N, C-alpha and C positions, 0 to 999 in steps of 0.2 A: 756526840755524833760528829761535831765539827772537827774534832781532833783527827778522825779517820782520814780526812782530806787535807790536813794541814800542809803536807808536803806539796800537794798539787794545787793548792789555792793560788790563783794568779795574783800577782802583786797589784795593789791599787795603782791606777795611773798617777804619776807624780803630780803633786799639787803645783800649780803654777806659782813660781816665785816672782815676786815683784822686785825688779832691780831698781837701784836708786836712779838710774838714768832712763827708766821706763817712761813712756808718755804719761802725762798728767792724768788722763782718763783711766789708765790702768792702775796708777797709784791710788786713785780715789774709788776704786771698785768697793762696793759695800761688803762688809764682813758678816753681816747678819741680815735676815729678811727685814728687820725693823729699820735698817739703814737705806733700803730701797725707796727712792723718792718717786712720787707721782703715780704710784700704782697701788695705793692703799685699798682701793676697791676690791683687789684680789689678794693682797698680802696681809691686810689688816685682820684683826680677830674675827670679823664677820664675813671676810672674803673667802672665796673657795679655797685658796691656798692656806690661809690662816686656819681654817677649820680642819683641813687635812693634816697640817702639822700638829695641831692640838690633839687630834685623834691618833697620830703616829702612823697613819696609813695613807699612802699616796697612790692615786690612780693615774693612768696615762693621760697626758695633757698635750694640747697644742697651744702654744703661746703665739698669738697673732697680734702684731703691732708694727708701727713704723720703725725705721732704724733708730738706734740710740735710745731705746726706751727701757732697757734692762733685761731683755730676754735671757741672754747668756748668764748674767749674774744671778737671776732668779733660779735658773736651773741648777747651778752649782750650789747655791745656798740651800736649795730644797734638799739635795742629797745629804748635806751636812745636818740639816735640821731633823731628818728622820733616820739618820744613821745608815744610809745606803752607800754602797760603792758607786763612785761616779765615773762614767765613761763617756767620752764625747767624740763625735765624728762630724765632719762637714760634708754636706752633699756636693759641695763645689769640688772638693779635693779627694773624696773617698769613692772607692769602687766596690765591686762585689767581694773581692778578696779581703778588703778592710772590714767589711761587715761580717763576713764569715769568721774572721779572727775575733771580733768583738763578741759575737754570739757564742763562740766556743768558750771564751773566757768567762762569759756570763753563766754558761751552763755549769762549768766547774765551780764557780763561786756559789751558784744556787745549791749545788750538792753539799757545799760546806756550810750552808745556812746563811749565806750572805746575798742579799738581793742587790741587783744592779740598776741604777738609774742611767739610762742611755739617753744622752742629749744629742739630738740631731739638728744641727744648724742648717738653715736654708732647706728644710725638708721638702719644700715644694719642687726643688730642682731634681729630686729623684723621680725617675719615670714610673709609670703605673706598675710595671712588673717588679721594680725594685721596692716600691712601697708595699706590694703584696708580700714581699719577703719578710717583712716585719711581723706579719699577722700571727704565725704559729708561736713565735717567741713571746709576743705580748699576751696571747691567749693562755699559754702555759705559765705565765708569770715569771719566765726567765729574765725578762727585763721589764722595767716600767719606762715606757717611752715618754720623753718630753721633747716635742718638736718645736722649732722656732721658725716662723715664716712671716714675711712681709706681705704675702699674697693672700687673697681671700681663700680660706680653706675649702669653701664650698666648690670652688672651681679648680683649685690646685691639688687637692688630695683625693684619694680614692674614697668612695662611700664606705667601703668595708673598714678602712682604717679610721675614718671619722666616727663610725659607730662604736669604736672601742676606745675612744679618747674624748675627753672633755675639752672643748675649745674655750680658752680664756682670752678675752680681748684686752690688750694693753693700750693705754691711751698715749697720744703724743704728750710730752711733758709741757705743762702749763708754765706761765711766768713765775709763779711761786716756787715750783719745783726746780726750775732752771736757776733762779736766784739762789736757792739753797745749795745747788751744785757749785756755783761760783764762790759762795761763801766758804765752802769746804776747801776749794782750791786755794783761796786766799790764806787759809790757816797754814798751808804748806809753803806757798810762794810769796806771800805778802799781798798788800793791796794792789788792785789793778790800776794802771795809769789811765783812768777814764773819768770823765765827768758823769754826773748822775744821768744826764740825758743820753750820753754815749753808752752807758751801761745798759740802759733800757733798749737802745738800738741794737746792741750786741746780742741781748737776749732774744729780741724779736727776730734777728737774722738767723737764729738757730732753728727756727721753724719746728720747735718741739723735740729736737735731736740733742740729747745731753752730751753725747760723744763729740759731736761737731762743736758744740759750745765750748767744751773744755779744750779741744784742739785749737780753737781760735784764741782762747785765753792764753794758752801756752805760747802761741806765736807772739802775742803781746809781751809776755814775760821775756822771751828770748831776745826781743829787740832792745831791751833795757832802756826804755824811753825815759827821758828826764822830765818831760812835761806831760800833763794829762791831756788826752785827746778828747775833742768834742765829737758830736755825731758826724760832721762833715769830714773831719780829719780821719776818723775811724773808717768811714766808707772808702776813703782814698787809700788807707793803709792795708785794709783787709780785702781779700778777694771776695767778691759778692757770691753768696750761696746760690746755686742753681736750684730752681724749684723742683720739689720731689714729684715726679710725674712720669709714669710709664705709659707710652702711647698705646701699647697693645695689652695692657694689664688692668688691674683693678682701679688705679687712679684715673685711668682713661674713662671707664664706665661711670665712676662716681661723679666726675666733673660734668660729663655730658648729661647725666641724669639731673644734676643740680641746675644746669643751664636750662634744660627743657622744662623743668618744674617751675623755675623762676619766671620763664616766659609765660607759661600757662597761668601762673598766679599774678600776671600783670605787674611784675616788679622789675622795671627797666634797669634800676641801679644794680640789683643782685645779678640779673641776667648779664649785664655788661661786665661785672666783676668775674663771673665764672668763665665767660668767653675770653676775657683777658688772661685768666689763669691758664687756660688751654693754649692760647696762641703764644704767650710769652714763654711757655715751657716747651715749645717746639711742635705743637700739633699742626697737622696739615690744614691750611685755611680752607681747602676745598672740602675736607671732611666736615668742618663746622658749617660751611655753606650747604652741604647736603642735608645736614640735620635741620637747618633753618627752613629749607624748602619743604622738608617733610612736615615740620611743625606748622608751616603756613597752611597746609592742606588738612592736617589732622586736628589742629586745635583752633584754627581761625575759620578756614573754609570760606563759605559764602557770606559770613558775617562781615568780611571785608575782602572782596575778591582781589583787591590791589596788593594784599600781602604776598601772594604767590608771585605776582609781577615784580614786586620790590626785591624779593629774594633772588629771582632769576636774573634781574638786572644787576644785582650785586655780584652775582657769579660772573656775568659778562664783564663788569667793570674790573673785577679782580684779574680775570684773564687778560684784560687789555693793559692794566697798569702794573700788575705784579706787586710784590712787597717792597717797601712798606706802604706805598701810596694807596694801593688797592684795598688795604685793610679797613680804611675809613668807610668804604662802601659796605663792608661786612658789618661794621658797627651800625651804620644806618639801617640795614635790614634787621639787625637784632633789636634795635630800639623801636622800629616800626611794628615788629611782631609783638613785642612786649606791651605796647600801648594800644594795639588794635583790639576791637571787640572780639570776644572769644565764642566759638561754637564748635562742638565736635559732631554736629548733626551729619555732616558728610561722612565722617569716619564711622559713625554708628550705622548710617544707611548702607555703607559699603559692606560691613560685616553681616548685616541682616540680609542684604540682597544676595551675597555670596552663599549664605546658608540656604536660602530658598532655591537658588540655582542648583546646588548640589542635591537637594531633596526632590526637585521636580524637573530635572534636566531633560527628560524625554518628552515633555509636553510640547505640542506644536502650537505656534501662534495661531490666532483665529484667521480663518481663510480670507476674510474681507480686507486684511492689511497685507496680504501676500501679493507680490507681483505676478503677473500672468503673461510672460513673454511668448507662450505658445498657445495654439488653439486648444490643445488637450487640457492645459492648465485652466484656461477659461471655462471649458466645458465642465470641469469638476468643481468650479466655484471659486477659484482663486481670484481675489480682487472684487468679487461681487458685493455690491452694496457699500463700497468704500466711500466715506464722506470726506471730501477734500476741504480741509478746514478753512482755507483762504476764501472759499466760495460762500461761507456762512456770514451772517450779519455781524457776529461778534468775533469772527476769526477763530472760532472754537466750536467743534462739532459735538464734543461730549461723547464720542464713540467709545466702545469697549476695546481695549488693546490687550487684554489678558487671555491666556490660553483657556480653552474650554475645560471646565472642571477645576479651575483654580480661581478662587475669589481674589478680587483686587487687594493688594497689600499696601501698607503704609510703612515704607522704609525710612523716608526722609521727613524729619519733623523740624523745620527751621525754628530757631529760637527768637525771642523778642529782643534781639540785640543787633545793632549795626544794620547792614544791608539785608540781612535775613528777615528783618521785620517787614520789609517791603515784599520779599519773596513770599512770606506767610500770607500777606494780604492777597497776592495773586492766586496762591493755591486755594485760599478760602473762596475766592470769587469763582474759580474753576469748579470747585466742589459744588458750589451752589448752582451753577449753570448745568453741571452734569446731572444733578438731582432733578432739575427742571425738565431737561430733555427726556430723562427716563420716565418722568411723570407724564409728559406729553405722549411718549410712545406707548406707555402702559395703559 
């Protein structure tokens, strides 16, 4: 049957030829899945990709991981491993016309009995309508989609597309994987002019990005250094890597979550680390301050009322001093919140009270606590029987303040930590007095 379409069969996209003068990272691209480093959890025999290759059947995939972790290499090697035609587009450079051409060629290839693996780099950059355009071709089996993204697919991709693809998470490369890449490079270019300590520093500076590491190594080779560099000399020679952080994307939410949970867990060291990660990567200090103010109310509350005061004072200090002097005030607020006693009693009380208010919003307060500025209002009972608490011996009347038909509620339950321990004592005393007054009235 395939011969019937032989004349119409679109040619396979030309294989990328590696020139002798190509960047080191390109010359070291793996030629088999077994050569991919750092992703054995998916490419190994027990991994999702390893199992698919062994079965000879590939499903649509989304490869989610940081830059320089092998997403493109894995996609190309997958096509070779299962004997599929490989076609690639980039969401950065491709438009609707490019996609139509790719799908048309895949349709012809499918009629000739050849399936196409369509690799879409930076797939999250396609808008929702463009993503929907993939669905009919994926459903018919015209293409097997392999998308690559550095963004969280849950937020960046359509639910319909996600339901038709398996998401595989690629890890940032660890020190062992990065060392393996350097060793491969040295088989081509010779030993790197580095001391062992500088070599470790170079690997650490890559922050899990294999491509970046090899590019830095290539810079060292190009310099043709006569003496080996130590860590200090290496830092002066190479441009410092900018932290991987997108203020409006996934890295932003991951780090603020890590900061909030470190504060909640009373770990001042970790909290300071994550805050430093954000601020050194360019996060707006006022955003961090807003999160600290929220934390002071949500997770500390009245266990330490000074936490909110400290955070607001830090905001004023930063407004007054600016960067970098004002950042020390943010550090102080962060450390205060991390080391303060914790209570979410106010936060829990708010949610419970809001729920009651929505359910009972039409109930009127009892007449005895309503003001009566007119004779008519007095005549119908407004303010009648109101007990002025300051006129009682204890400064506490124990009166009922709840609407008729609604039982008193317990929204706020202070914890036995910090200042809330004292608040709990007061509330217990008031409850006892209230019960006594009711007993006297009854």
